[in-house]
C-alpha positions as CSV (number, residue, x, y, z in Angstrom):
1,X,-6.3,-3.4,0.5
2,X,-8.9,-0.5,0.0
3,X,-12.4,-1.1,-1.9
4,X,-10.9,0.9,-4.6
5,X,-7.8,-1.1,-5.6
6,X,-8.2,-2.9,-8.7
7,X,-6.9,-6.5,-8.4
8,X,-3.2,-7.1,-10.9
9,X,0.6,-8.4,-10.4
10,X,1.7,-6.0,-8.1
11,X,5.0,-6.7,-5.8
12,X,6.1,-4.6,-2.5
13,X,9.7,-5.0,-1.5
14,X,10.0,-3.5,2.0
15,X,13.6,-2.4,2.2
16,X,15.4,-1.6,5.9
17,X,17.9,1.1,6.0
18,X,21.7,0.1,5.7
19,X,23.9,0.4,9.3
20,X,24.1,3.1,11.4
21,X,26.7,3.7,14.1
22,X,23.4,3.1,16.7
23,X,22.7,-0.5,15.4
24,X,26.4,-0.9,15.7
25,X,26.0,-0.1,19.2
26,X,22.7,-1.6,19.6
27,X,21.2,1.5,21.0
28,X,17.3,2.0,19.8
29,X,17.4,4.6,17.0
30,X,13.5,5.3,16.6
31,X,12.4,8.7,15.1
32,X,16.0,10.0,16.0
33,X,17.8,11.2,12.6
34,X,21.0,8.9,12.7
35,X,23.0,9.0,9.3
36,X,24.5,6.0,7.6
37,X,27.9,5.2,8.7
38,X,30.1,3.6,5.9
39,X,29.4,0.2,6.1
40,X,25.9,0.6,6.0
41,X,26.0,3.6,2.2
42,X,28.0,-0.3,1.2
43,X,25.2,-2.1,2.2
44,X,22.9,0.2,0.3
45,X,25.1,0.6,-3.1
46,X,25.1,-3.7,-2.9
47,X,21.6,-4.2,-2.0
48,X,20.6,-1.6,-4.8
49,X,22.3,-3.3,-7.1
50,X,20.4,-6.9,-6.4
51,X,16.7,-5.0,-6.1
52,X,17.4,-3.7,-10.1
53,X,16.7,-7.0,-11.1
54,X,13.1,-6.8,-9.8
55,X,12.9,-4.1,-12.5
56,X,10.9,-1.0,-10.0
57,X,8.4,1.4,-10.7
58,X,8.2,3.4,-8.0
59,X,10.4,4.3,-5.0
60,X,8.8,5.4,-1.4
61,X,11.2,5.9,2.1
62,X,10.8,7.3,4.7
63,X,12.2,10.8,5.4
64,X,14.4,9.7,8.4
65,X,18.4,9.9,6.5
66,X,19.1,6.2,7.6
67,X,16.4,5.4,5.0
68,X,16.0,8.0,2.7
69,X,20.2,7.5,1.4
70,X,19.1,4.0,1.6
71,X,16.3,4.9,-1.0
72,X,18.8,7.3,-2.9
73,X,21.3,4.5,-4.0
74,X,18.5,2.8,-5.8
75,X,17.1,5.6,-7.3
76,X,20.7,6.3,-8.6
77,X,20.6,3.4,-10.6
78,X,17.0,3.1,-12.2
79,X,16.5,7.0,-12.7
80,X,13.4,6.8,-10.4
81,X,12.3,9.3,-7.9
82,X,12.0,9.1,-4.5
83,X,8.6,9.8,-2.6
84,X,8.9,10.3,1.2
85,X,6.0,9.8,3.9
86,X,6.4,10.9,7.1
87,X,4.2,7.7,8.1
88,X,7.0,5.5,7.1
89,X,9.2,6.8,10.2
90,X,10.5,4.4,12.5
91,X,8.6,3.7,16.0
92,X,8.5,6.2,18.3
93,X,10.8,4.9,21.3
94,X,10.3,7.5,23.8
95,X,12.5,7.7,26.6
96,X,14.4,4.5,25.1
97,X,15.7,6.4,22.3
98,X,19.9,6.5,22.6
99,X,19.8,4.0,25.0
100,X,21.0,0.4,24.5
101,X,19.6,-2.6,24.7
102,X,21.5,-3.0,28.4
103,X,20.3,0.3,29.8
104,X,16.5,-0.5,28.6
105,X,16.9,-4.0,30.4
106,X,18.6,-2.5,33.5
107,X,16.4,0.6,33.9
108,X,13.3,-0.6,32.2
109,X,12.9,-4.5,33.2
110,X,9.1,-3.9,33.3
111,X,8.1,-2.1,30.0
112,X,11.3,-3.8,28.4
113,X,9.7,-7.5,29.0
114,X,6.2,-6.2,27.0
115,X,8.6,-4.3,24.9
116,X,6.3,-0.9,25.4
117,X,8.5,2.1,25.7
118,X,7.7,5.0,28.2
119,X,6.6,7.8,26.2
120,X,6.7,5.9,22.9
121,X,4.2,3.8,20.3
122,X,2.5,0.9,20.7
123,X,2.8,-1.8,18.2
124,X,-0.4,-1.7,17.5
125,X,0.0,2.6,16.7
126,X,3.0,1.8,14.4
127,X,1.0,-1.1,13.1
128,X,-1.5,0.8,11.8
129,X,0.4,4.0,10.6
130,X,2.7,2.0,8.5
131,X,-0.4,-0.5,7.3
132,X,-2.1,2.5,6.3
133,X,0.6,4.3,4.6
134,X,1.6,0.6,2.6
135,X,-1.7,0.7,1.2
136,X,-2.2,4.4,0.3
137,X,1.1,4.1,-1.8
138,X,-0.4,0.6,-3.5
139,X,-3.3,2.2,-4.4
140,X,-1.1,4.7,-6.3
141,X,0.9,2.0,-7.9
142,X,-0.6,0.2,-11.6
143,X,-1.3,-3.4,-11.5
144,X,1.5,-4.4,-12.7
145,X,3.8,-1.9,-10.5
146,X,6.7,-3.0,-8.4
147,X,6.7,-0.4,-5.5
148,X,10.4,-0.8,-2.9
149,X,9.7,1.0,0.1
150,X,12.8,2.6,2.3
151,X,12.3,2.2,6.2
152,X,13.0,0.8,9.3
153,X,12.8,-2.6,10.9
154,X,9.8,-2.4,13.5
155,X,8.1,-0.1,11.0
156,X,8.6,-2.1,8.5
157,X,7.9,-5.7,10.4
158,X,4.5,-4.3,12.1
159,X,3.1,-2.4,9.0
160,X,3.8,-5.6,7.0
161,X,1.7,-7.8,9.7
162,X,-0.7,-4.9,9.3
163,X,-1.2,-5.3,5.2
164,X,-1.3,-9.0,5.9
165,X,-4.0,-8.8,8.2
166,X,-2.3,-11.2,11.0
167,X,-3.6,-11.0,14.4
168,X,-1.7,-9.4,16.8
169,X,-1.1,-12.0,19.1
170,X,1.0,-13.9,15.7
171,X,2.8,-10.6,15.3
172,X,6.3,-11.6,17.5
173,X,6.0,-15.1,15.2
174,X,7.3,-12.8,12.2
175,X,11.2,-12.2,12.7
176,X,12.4,-8.6,12.1
177,X,14.9,-7.2,9.2
178,X,18.4,-7.2,9.0
179,X,20.1,-4.1,8.0
180,X,19.9,-3.3,4.0
181,X,17.5,-6.6,3.6
182,X,14.1,-7.1,2.6
183,X,11.0,-8.9,2.1
184,X,8.6,-9.1,-0.9
185,X,5.0,-9.6,-0.9
186,X,3.1,-10.2,-3.9
187,X,-0.5,-9.7,-5.1
188,X,-3.2,-12.4,-4.7
189,X,-5.5,-12.9,-7.5
190,X,-8.2,-11.2,-4.7
191,X,-6.6,-8.2,-4.6
192,X,-4.6,-9.4,-1.0
193,X,-1.2,-9.9,-0.6
194,X,1.2,-13.4,0.3
195,X,4.8,-13.1,1.9
196,X,6.8,-14.3,-0.6
197,X,10.2,-13.9,0.5
198,X,11.4,-12.1,4.4
199,X,15.1,-10.7,5.4
200,X,16.3,-11.5,1.7
201,X,19.8,-10.5,0.8
202,X,21.7,-12.0,3.7
203,X,22.2,-16.1,5.5
204,X,20.7,-15.8,9.3
205,X,22.1,-13.7,11.4
206,X,21.2,-11.9,14.5
207,X,18.9,-8.7,13.9
208,X,20.2,-5.5,15.2
209,X,17.7,-2.6,15.5
210,X,14.5,-1.5,17.3
211,X,12.5,-4.5,16.5
212,X,11.2,-6.2,20.0
213,X,13.2,-8.3,23.1
214,X,15.1,-10.3,21.1
215,X,17.4,-7.1,19.5
216,X,20.6,-8.6,19.5
217,X,20.3,-11.6,20.5
């Protein structure tokens, strides 16, 4: 939280994009601009219909088309414009982008064990980048506003950890987001946030994405 923010009753909805072909193939997407597939577009429409019940007042998205198009499904129902922030793009996967989980394990066993893509971003870098973008957006949100942010699995989980002030050694305790599922944070009286829902919108299932060594498990 920044010092200028007046505590209110803000809510923040962190919404992962719908399914892509690379999700189905368990390929690391990172900053590669992979579009939604037909299932992903259907997921976005279904989730958007549910999210309207939260009465969002602002929409923000990663400019990568899989997140931007997910956000647009909610914009079509609410009439709200979608703003885009490049700091919300997915983790830079370096040489892992386009590789399957099996290929990463085979070619980069040491790096895979600590989930650090060669030539890519560290978890701490992603957490700071995305967390700062979320803080910036919250500063512009009225005290009773509801901000929906459409972004990516690893980016959202790490940004969430940053926003909650969790120490890095605890980040792996927070599970990932399934395609088109979301987490909700509600503002506390001191201006901080608490996590009130996580990975909402689905029954428990494997999470396929760019979000750590448990991907595809």
